[in-house]
C-alpha positions in Angstrom: -14.8 7.1 -70.3 -12.1 9.6 -71.6 -9.9 9.4 -68.4 -10.3 5.6 -68.1 -8.8 5.5 -71.5 -5.9 7.5 -70.3 -5.5 5.3 -67.3 -5.3 2.1 -69.4 -2.8 3.8 -71.4 -0.6 4.6 -68.5 -0.9 0.9 -67.2 0.3 -0.3 -70.4 3.0 2.0 -70.5 3.9 1.0 -66.9 3.9 -2.7 -68.3 6.1 -1.8 -71.1 8.4 -0.2 -68.8 8.6 -3.4 -66.4 9.0 -5.6 -69.6 12.1 -3.6 -70.9 13.9 -4.6 -67.7 13.7 -8.2 -68.6 15.6 -7.7 -72.1 18.8 -9.0 -71.6 21.7 -10.2 -73.9 21.0 -13.6 -75.3 22.5 -16.4 -73.5 25.0 -18.1 -75.7 25.7 -21.8 -75.6 28.8 -21.7 -73.3 26.8 -19.2 -71.0 24.4 -22.2 -69.7 25.0 -23.0 -65.9 23.5 -26.7 -66.2 22.6 -28.7 -63.5 23.7 -32.0 -65.4 25.3 -30.6 -68.4 26.1 -32.9 -71.0 29.9 -33.4 -71.7 30.8 -32.8 -75.2 34.0 -33.8 -77.0 35.9 -30.9 -78.8 34.8 -32.0 -82.0 30.9 -32.3 -80.8 31.6 -28.9 -79.3 32.7 -27.5 -82.4 29.6 -28.9 -84.2 27.4 -27.4 -81.6 28.9 -24.0 -81.9 28.6 -24.0 -85.6 25.0 -25.1 -85.8 24.3 -22.7 -83.0 25.5 -19.5 -84.3 24.6 -20.7 -87.7 20.9 -20.9 -86.2 21.3 -17.2 -84.8 22.5 -16.2 -87.9 19.5 -17.5 -90.0 17.2 -16.1 -87.5 18.3 -12.4 -87.8 18.0 -13.1 -91.9 14.5 -13.9 -91.0 15.1 -17.4 -92.5 13.1 -19.0 -89.5 12.4 -22.7 -90.9 16.4 -23.0 -91.7 17.2 -21.3 -88.4 15.0 -24.0 -86.6 16.6 -26.8 -88.1 20.0 -25.6 -87.0 18.8 -25.5 -83.3 17.3 -28.8 -83.8 20.7 -30.2 -84.7 22.0 -28.5 -81.7 19.7 -30.5 -79.3 20.7 -33.9 -81.1 24.1 -32.8 -80.0 23.7 -31.7 -76.6 19.9 -32.6 -75.3 20.7 -30.3 -72.3 21.4 -27.2 -73.9 19.2 -24.8 -72.4 20.2 -21.9 -75.2 19.0 -24.2 -77.9 15.8 -25.4 -76.1 14.9 -21.5 -75.5 15.2 -21.0 -79.0 13.3 -23.8 -80.0 10.5 -22.6 -77.8 10.3 -19.2 -79.1 9.1 -20.9 -82.6 6.4 -23.1 -80.8 5.3 -19.7 -79.2 5.2 -18.2 -83.0 3.6 -21.0 -84.1 0.7 -20.9 -81.6 1.7 -23.9 -79.9 1.8 -23.1 -76.4 1.7 -26.5 -74.8 4.8 -27.6 -76.3 6.5 -24.1 -75.9 5.9 -24.3 -71.9 7.1 -28.2 -71.8 10.2 -27.2 -73.4 10.8 -24.0 -71.5 10.2 -26.1 -68.0 13.1 -28.0 -69.3 15.1 -24.9 -70.3 14.5 -23.6 -66.5 15.5 -26.9 -65.2 18.9 -26.9 -66.6 19.4 -22.9 -66.1 17.7 -22.3 -62.8 19.4 -18.8 -62.4 18.5 -17.3 -65.8 16.0 -14.4 -65.3 15.1 -14.5 -69.0 14.2 -18.0 -69.2 12.1 -18.0 -66.3 10.5 -14.8 -67.0 9.5 -16.2 -70.4 8.3 -19.2 -68.7 6.1 -17.3 -66.5 4.6 -14.9 -69.2 3.6 -18.1 -71.0 2.1 -19.8 -68.3 0.1 -16.5 -67.5 -1.1 -16.5 -71.0 -2.3 -19.8 -71.1 -4.3 -19.2 -68.2 -2.2 -21.4 -65.7 -2.1 -18.6 -63.0 -1.1 -20.7 -60.2 2.3 -21.9 -62.0 2.8 -18.6 -63.2 2.7 -17.0 -59.4 5.1 -19.7 -58.6 7.8 -18.7 -61.3 7.1 -14.8 -60.6 7.6 -15.7 -56.7 10.9 -17.3 -57.3 12.0 -14.3 -59.8 11.1 -11.7 -56.9 13.1 -13.5 -54.3 16.3 -14.2 -56.7 16.2 -10.7 -57.9 15.2 -8.2 -55.1 17.1 -5.4 -56.8 14.2 -5.8 -59.4 11.0 -4.7 -57.5 9.0 -4.4 -60.7 8.7 -8.1 -61.0 6.0 -7.7 -58.1 3.8 -6.3 -60.9 3.4 -9.2 -62.5 3.3 -11.4 -59.5 0.5 -9.3 -58.4 -1.4 -9.7 -61.8 -1.0 -13.5 -61.4 -2.4 -13.3 -57.7 -5.4 -11.3 -59.1 -6.3 -13.7 -61.7 -5.9 -16.8 -59.2 -8.6 -15.0 -57.0 -5.9 -14.2 -54.3 -6.8 -10.5 -53.9 -5.2 -10.0 -50.4 -2.0 -11.3 -51.7 -2.2 -9.0 -54.9 -2.9 -6.1 -53.0 0.1 -6.7 -50.6 2.4 -7.4 -53.5 1.5 -3.8 -55.3 2.1 -2.1 -51.7 5.5 -4.0 -51.8 6.1 -2.5 -55.3 4.9 0.7 -54.3 7.2 1.0 -51.4 10.0 0.2 -53.7 9.3 2.4 -56.7 7.1 5.1 -55.2 3.5 6.2 -55.7 2.5 5.8 -59.4 -1.2 6.1 -61.1 -1.3 2.7 -62.5 -0.7 0.7 -59.3 -3.2 2.9 -57.3 -5.8 2.2 -59.9 -5.1 -1.5 -59.7 -5.4 -1.5 -56.1 -8.9 0.7 -56.2 -10.1 -2.0 -58.5 -9.2 -4.9 -56.1 -10.6 -3.2 -53.0 -13.6 -2.4 -55.0 -13.5 -6.3 -55.9 -13.4 -7.3 -52.1 -16.2 -4.6 -51.3 -14.0 -2.2 -49.4 -15.0 1.1 -51.2 -13.6 3.1 -48.5 -9.9 1.6 -48.9 -10.7 2.0 -52.8 -11.3 5.7 -52.7 -8.6 6.2 -50.3 -5.9 5.1 -52.6 -6.8 7.6 -55.1 -7.3 10.3 -52.6 -3.4 9.5 -51.2 -2.5 9.9 -55.0 -4.4 13.2 -55.3 -2.6 14.0 -52.2 0.9 13.1 -53.7 0.5 15.4 -56.7 -1.7 18.1 -55.7 -1.5 20.4 -58.8 -2.4 17.2 -61.3 -6.0 17.9 -61.9 -6.7 14.5 -63.5 -6.7 12.9 -60.4 -9.7 14.7 -58.7 -11.2 14.1 -62.0 -10.7 10.6 -62.0 -12.1 10.2 -58.5 -15.2 12.4 -59.4 -15.7 10.3 -62.4 -15.8 7.2 -60.0 -17.9 8.7 -57.9 -20.3 9.5 -60.6 -20.3 5.8 -62.1 -21.7 5.2 -58.3 -24.3 7.6 -58.8 -23.0 9.7 -56.0 -23.3 13.0 -58.0 -22.7 15.2 -54.8 -19.4 13.4 -54.3 -18.7 13.7 -58.1 -19.3 17.6 -58.1 -16.9 18.1 -55.1 -14.1 16.3 -56.8 -14.8 18.1 -60.1 -14.6 21.4 -58.5 -11.4 20.6 -56.8 -10.2 20.1 -60.4 -11.3 23.1 -61.8 -9.7 25.1 -59.0 -6.2 23.4 -60.1 -6.8 23.9 -63.8 -9.9 25.6 -65.0 -9.0 24.9 -68.7 -8.4 21.1 -68.3 -10.3 19.3 -71.3 -10.6 16.4 -69.0 -12.8 18.4 -66.9 -15.1 19.5 -69.6 -15.5 16.0 -70.5 -16.5 14.8 -67.2 -18.8 17.9 -66.4 -20.5 17.1 -69.6 -21.1 13.3 -68.1 -22.3 14.9 -65.0 -24.6 17.3 -66.3 -26.2 14.3 -68.5 -26.5 12.5 -65.4 -28.2 15.1 -63.8 -30.6 15.9 -66.8 -28.9 19.2 -67.7 -28.9 18.5 -71.5 -27.8 22.0 -72.7 -24.9 22.4 -70.3 -23.7 18.9 -71.2 -24.1 20.1 -74.8 -22.1 23.1 -74.2 -19.3 21.2 -72.4 -19.1 18.9 -75.0 -18.8 21.4 -77.6 -16.0 23.2 -75.5 -14.1 20.1 -75.0 -14.2 19.4 -78.7 -12.8 22.7 -79.2 -10.0 22.4 -76.7 -6.6 22.1 -78.3 -5.3 20.5 -75.2 -7.3 17.4 -75.8 -5.9 14.6 -77.8 -7.4 13.6 -80.9 -8.5 10.0 -79.6 -10.6 11.4 -76.8 -12.2 13.9 -79.2 -13.1 11.4 -81.6 -14.7 9.1 -78.8 -16.7 12.3 -77.7 -17.8 13.3 -81.0 -19.0 9.8 -81.7 -21.4 10.1 -78.6 -22.3 13.6 -79.6 -23.3 12.8 -83.2 -25.5 9.9 -81.7 -27.2 12.4 -79.2 -27.8 14.4 -82.3 -29.4 12.0 -84.3 -31.6 11.1 -81.6 -32.9 14.4 -81.0 -32.8 15.7 -84.5 -31.3 19.0 -83.5 -28.6 21.2 -84.4 -27.1 19.4 -87.2 -25.5 22.3 -88.7 -23.8 23.1 -85.5 -22.4 19.6 -85.8 -21.2 20.2 -89.1 -19.2 23.5 -87.9 -17.7 21.4 -85.1 -16.3 18.9 -87.7 -14.8 21.6 -89.9 -13.3 23.4 -86.8 -11.8 19.9 -86.0 -10.5 19.4 -89.5 -8.7 22.6 -89.2 -7.3 21.5 -86.2 -6.3 18.1 -87.3 -5.9 18.3 -90.9 -4.1 15.0 -91.1 -6.6 13.2 -89.3 -8.1 10.6 -91.7 -10.4 8.9 -89.1 -12.0 12.3 -88.7 -12.6 12.8 -92.2 -14.0 9.3 -92.7 -16.6 9.7 -89.6 -17.2 13.3 -90.9 -18.2 11.7 -94.4 -20.5 9.1 -92.7 -22.0 11.9 -91.0 -22.7 14.0 -94.3 -24.0 10.8 -95.8 -26.9 10.6 -93.2 -27.9 14.3 -94.3 -28.0 12.8 -98.0 -24.9 15.2 -98.8 -23.5 12.7 -100.7 -21.0 15.0 -102.8 -19.8 16.5 -99.6 -19.5 12.9 -98.3 -17.5 11.5 -101.2 -15.1 14.3 -101.1 -14.1 13.7 -97.5 -13.5 10.1 -98.5 -11.8 11.0 -101.8 -9.4 13.0 -99.6 -8.2 9.8 -97.5 -8.0 7.7 -100.5 -5.7 10.1 -102.0 -3.5 10.9 -99.2 -3.7 7.2 -97.8 -4.1 4.9 -100.6 -3.8 1.8 -98.7 -6.5 2.7 -96.1 -8.9 0.1 -97.2 -11.4 1.3 -94.7 -11.7 4.9 -96.7 -12.1 2.5 -99.8 -15.1 0.6 -98.2 -16.5 3.7 -96.9 -16.3 5.0 -100.8 -17.9 1.8 -102.0 -20.6 1.9 -99.4 -21.7 5.4 -100.7 -21.6 4.6 -104.1 -23.9 1.7 -103.8 -26.2 3.8 -101.9 -26.5 6.2 -104.6 -26.6 3.4 -107.2 -23.2 4.9 -109.0 -22.4 1.5 -110.4 -19.9 3.1 -112.9 -18.2 4.4 -109.6 -18.4 1.0 -107.9 -16.6 -0.6 -111.1 -13.9 2.1 -110.8 -13.6 1.6 -107.0 -13.3 -2.0 -107.1 -10.8 -2.2 -110.3 -8.7 0.0 -108.1 -8.8 -1.8 -105.1 -8.1 -5.0 -106.9 -4.5 -3.7 -107.6 -3.9 -2.3 -104.2 -5.6 -5.2 -102.2 -5.2 -8.0 -104.4 -6.3 -10.5 -101.5 -9.4 -8.5 -100.4 -11.8 -10.7 -101.9 -15.0 -7.9 -101.1 -13.9 -5.8 -104.0 -14.1 -8.8 -106.5 -17.5 -10.2 -105.4 -19.0 -6.1 -105.5 -17.2 -5.7 -108.7 -19.5 -8.5 -110.2 -22.6 -7.3 -108.3 -22.1 -3.7 -109.9 -22.1 -5.6 -113.5 -25.4 -7.5 -112.6 -26.7 -4.2 -111.3 -25.8 -2.6 -114.9 -27.6 -5.7 -116.5 -23.9 -6.8 -117.9 -24.7 -10.3 -116.9 -22.0 -11.9 -118.8 -19.5 -9.7 -117.4 -20.7 -10.1 -114.1 -20.3 -14.1 -114.4 -16.9 -13.8 -115.7 -15.9 -11.4 -112.9 -17.1 -14.0 -110.3 -15.3 -17.0 -111.9 -12.3 -14.9 -112.1 -12.7 -14.0 -108.3 -13.0 -17.8 -107.5 -9.5 -18.0 -108.6 -8.1 -15.9 -106.0 -10.0 -17.4 -103.1 -8.0 -19.1 -100.6 -8.8 -22.8 -99.9 -9.4 -22.2 -96.6 -12.4 -19.9 -97.1 -14.8 -22.1 -98.8 -17.5 -20.0 -97.4 -16.7 -17.3 -99.8 -16.4 -19.7 -102.4 -19.6 -21.0 -101.9 -21.1 -17.2 -101.9 -19.5 -16.5 -105.4 -21.1 -19.6 -106.8 -24.4 -18.2 -105.4 -24.2 -15.0 -107.3 -23.1 -17.1 -110.6 -26.4 -19.0 -109.9 -28.4 -15.8 -109.4 -27.1 -14.4 -112.5 -27.5 -17.3 -114.7 -31.2 -17.4 -113.5 -31.6 -13.8 -114.4 -30.7 -14.7 -118.1 -32.8 -17.8 -118.4 -29.9 -20.3 -118.5 -31.5 -22.2 -115.5 -29.8 -25.4 -116.1 -26.4 -23.7 -115.5 -27.8 -21.8 -112.5 -28.7 -24.8 -110.6 -25.5 -26.3 -111.4 -23.8 -23.0 -109.8 -26.2 -23.3 -106.6 -24.9 -27.1 -106.6 -21.3 -26.2 -106.7 -22.0 -23.4 -104.0 -23.5 -26.1 -101.8 -20.8 -28.4 -101.9 -18.6 -25.7 -100.4 -20.9 -24.6 -97.7 -24.1 -26.9 -97.5 -25.7 -24.2 -94.9 -25.3 -21.4 -97.3 -28.6 -19.7 -96.6 -29.3 -17.4 -99.4 -28.3 -20.2 -102.1 -30.5 -22.6 -100.4 -33.5 -19.8 -100.3 -33.0 -18.8 -104.1 -32.5 -22.2 -105.3 -35.6 -23.3 -103.6 -37.8 -20.6 -104.8 -36.5 -20.8 -108.6 -37.1 -24.4 -108.2 -40.7 -23.7 -107.0 -41.3 -21.0 -110.0 -40.1 -23.8 -112.5 -42.2 -26.3 -110.7 -39.0 -28.6 -110.8 -37.9 -31.2 -108.0 -40.5 -29.5 -105.5 -39.5 -32.1 -102.8 -35.8 -30.7 -102.9 -37.2 -27.4 -102.8 -39.1 -28.0 -99.7 -36.4 -29.7 -97.8 -34.0 -26.6 -98.8 -36.6 -24.0 -97.8 -37.3 -25.8 -94.5 -33.6 -25.8 -93.4 -33.7 -21.9 -94.1 -36.3 -21.4 -91.7 -34.7 -23.6 -89.2 -31.8 -21.4 -89.4 -33.6 -18.0 -89.4 -37.2 -18.6 -88.2 -38.1 -14.9 -88.4 -37.1 -14.2 -91.7 -40.2 -13.1 -93.6 -38.4 -13.6 -97.2 -37.6 -17.3 -96.2 -40.9 -18.2 -94.7 -42.7 -16.7 -98.1 -40.6 -18.8 -100.0 -41.8 -22.0 -97.9 -45.3 -20.8 -98.4 -45.0 -20.4 -102.1 -43.9 -24.3 -102.4 -46.7 -25.5 -100.8 -48.8 -23.1 -103.2 -47.3 -24.9 -106.0 -47.6 -28.2 -104.7 -51.5 -27.4 -104.2 -51.2 -27.4 -100.4 -53.2 -24.2 -100.0 -53.9 -24.3 -96.3 -50.5 -24.5 -95.5 -49.4 -22.1 -97.9 -51.7 -19.7 -96.4 -50.6 -20.2 -92.7 -46.9 -19.8 -93.7 -47.6 -16.6 -96.0 -49.5 -14.9 -93.1 -46.6 -15.5 -90.9 -44.5 -14.1 -93.4 -46.3 -11.0 -93.5 -46.4 -10.6 -89.8 -42.6 -10.6 -89.6 -42.2 -8.5 -92.8 -40.9 -4.9 -91.9 -40.4 -3.8 -95.4 -44.0 -3.9 -96.9 -43.1 -6.3 -99.6 -45.2 -6.0 -102.8 -44.1 -9.7 -103.8 -45.3 -11.2 -100.5 -48.6 -9.0 -100.5 -49.0 -10.4 -104.4 -48.3 -14.1 -103.1 -50.9 -13.4 -100.4 -53.5 -12.7 -103.1 -52.9 -15.7 -105.2 -52.8 -18.1 -102.1 -56.4 -16.3 -100.9 -57.9 -17.0 -104.4 -57.1 -20.8 -104.3 -58.6 -21.0 -100.9 -61.7 -19.6 -102.0 -61.2 -16.1 -100.6 -61.4 -14.2 -104.2 -62.5 -10.9 -102.8 -59.7 -10.4 -100.2 -57.4 -12.0 -103.2 -58.4 -8.9 -105.3 -57.5 -6.6 -102.3 -54.4 -8.0 -101.9 -53.4 -7.8 -105.6 -54.5 -4.0 -105.4 -52.4 -3.7 -102.2 -49.6 -5.3 -104.2 -49.7 -2.7 -107.0 -50.1 0.1 -104.8 -47.0 -1.2 -103.0 -44.8 -0.9 -106.4 -45.1 -4.3 -108.2 -46.2 -4.0 -111.7 -46.7 -6.5 -114.7 -49.3 -7.5 -117.3 -50.1 -10.6 -115.1 -50.8 -8.4 -112.0 -53.0 -5.9 -114.0 -55.0 -8.7 -115.8 -55.7 -10.3 -112.2 -57.1 -7.1 -111.1 -59.0 -6.7 -114.5 -60.7 -10.0 -114.5 -60.6 -10.7 -110.7 -58.9 -14.2 -111.3 -55.7 -15.9 -110.7 -53.3 -16.1 -113.8 -49.8 -17.7 -113.5 -47.0 -15.1 -114.4 -45.3 -15.8 -117.9 -41.9 -17.0 -118.1 -40.7 -13.7 -119.6 -42.3 -11.9 -116.2 -40.4 -14.4 -114.0 -37.0 -13.4 -115.4 -37.9 -9.6 -115.6 -38.9 -9.7 -111.9 -35.3 -10.7 -111.2 -34.1 -6.9 -112.0 -31.4 -6.1 -109.6 -32.3 -4.8 -106.0 -30.3 -2.5 -104.2 -27.6 -3.8 -102.5 -26.6 -3.2 -98.9 -23.1 -3.2 -98.3 -21.8 -3.5 -94.8 -18.5 -2.6 -94.1 -16.6 -1.9 -90.7 -17.3 1.8 -89.7 -14.8 4.3 -88.2 -14.9 4.3 -84.6 
């Protein structure tokens, strides 16, 4: 895998090299070689020149709207000006209107057929639009018109490849190779094409020719070995790895490939040793080390072995790459999995201090703070991040959640309402989430009318907000209000997530409140079969439902089980003591709303 990454980078570098050839001085208005040039009077030409050069000046000043208007004036004066059309087409590309850009570029090329930049831009746009046949036609014209620029064949071959014209693509790469010499990116492209048409001998011959051309480059036999290993041909793979070792026994890429070889052949200890040597090899780039390290950590976590050894590796790598923030973030996450929260926090803190605009570091720190339920730290982080990332709404949302967890409910509500003012209009789903949190908080403090008003607002912005639909339905059922509406919302939740135990439990409880105990029993048993959390609440509900279906002994068993699972309260104690169903008091309903641990999901460092 590591070598494939390097190959892709080289291919990208080659593409950049080729693209750079196309950067030519901008063709000015008077440089057009139009087929049917519109004749302008002297005054018209002066007006045209003024608007054109003013458009260029405004563009350089990044005043794009005004620049666009200048070029439009140019076309009003001279509708055949390819220079003006080309400038306007670039704006259509930036505005993600490729069809308009392509239409205008075709007119541009029609009026200036010998201009390489115009035709190259059209060909690239057609390729990016998936119009590979038309792109190939343009590249064919370019390669014929500019034989002194063989690198154009690289793009022509790419268009042929996407068209499925594999033979033409290979021939075109050969033409390019004959002109500029053998190159790794070209050989790899030809290798892939030969494999596509099931000619593996020809494919491997391409790479073997490359290795023969550069006999002292150890990477090429490593690449060949890797490709054989991918085909499960371990004998051929080892043969080429040995060749690489003979050229450069300290090659870091050899170490990585041998680790893969040992894993493939079941030699786990040898693989582990190779991985460790590769990670400590100072010649190996940090990106490859990060990739190896991620895989190594997964293996350690699966086997639960040598965690301390991994910590030592991390510390050694940090000594080698003290400025590498990604490494600190990965190490912090690894420490957190070992419950070494203070050490993990230290790593995250280092990154936030050295790179305060690294949002990933703040997210990791926030997630850790929630994990250890340090709400004061969550509040500190969110307040700080609101200053650094004013448009990152997650920090405003989690600030409200932190206040809720601290039972500072009014502060939470004010935070949510303040956050709503910053949500872009084009993100109604997030607005819905904020109103949903407001609804939950109001219900927690017993202001049920305000709670339900907030839920209604949430559903105006997203009528399929599943968390709002479920909570709204459940709380209506607890208060025995508008049960038909509650049933409808709950049914929609189950339709969207049929295996969610919490949503099924809500549906069951609504039937219970309606007195439909048989349906309630059917759904609560389904909820329990889907539950993976051993929810005491679900078990307590099951006991209530069993009692109403006449299964009183089983009901008692479930109430006792619910208490063992952690549910407390005078009503549950009374049900167990008197072996009879009792409704929870209103105080208990709201006290049961005490905040659960919030799970923060953020992008993890790769």
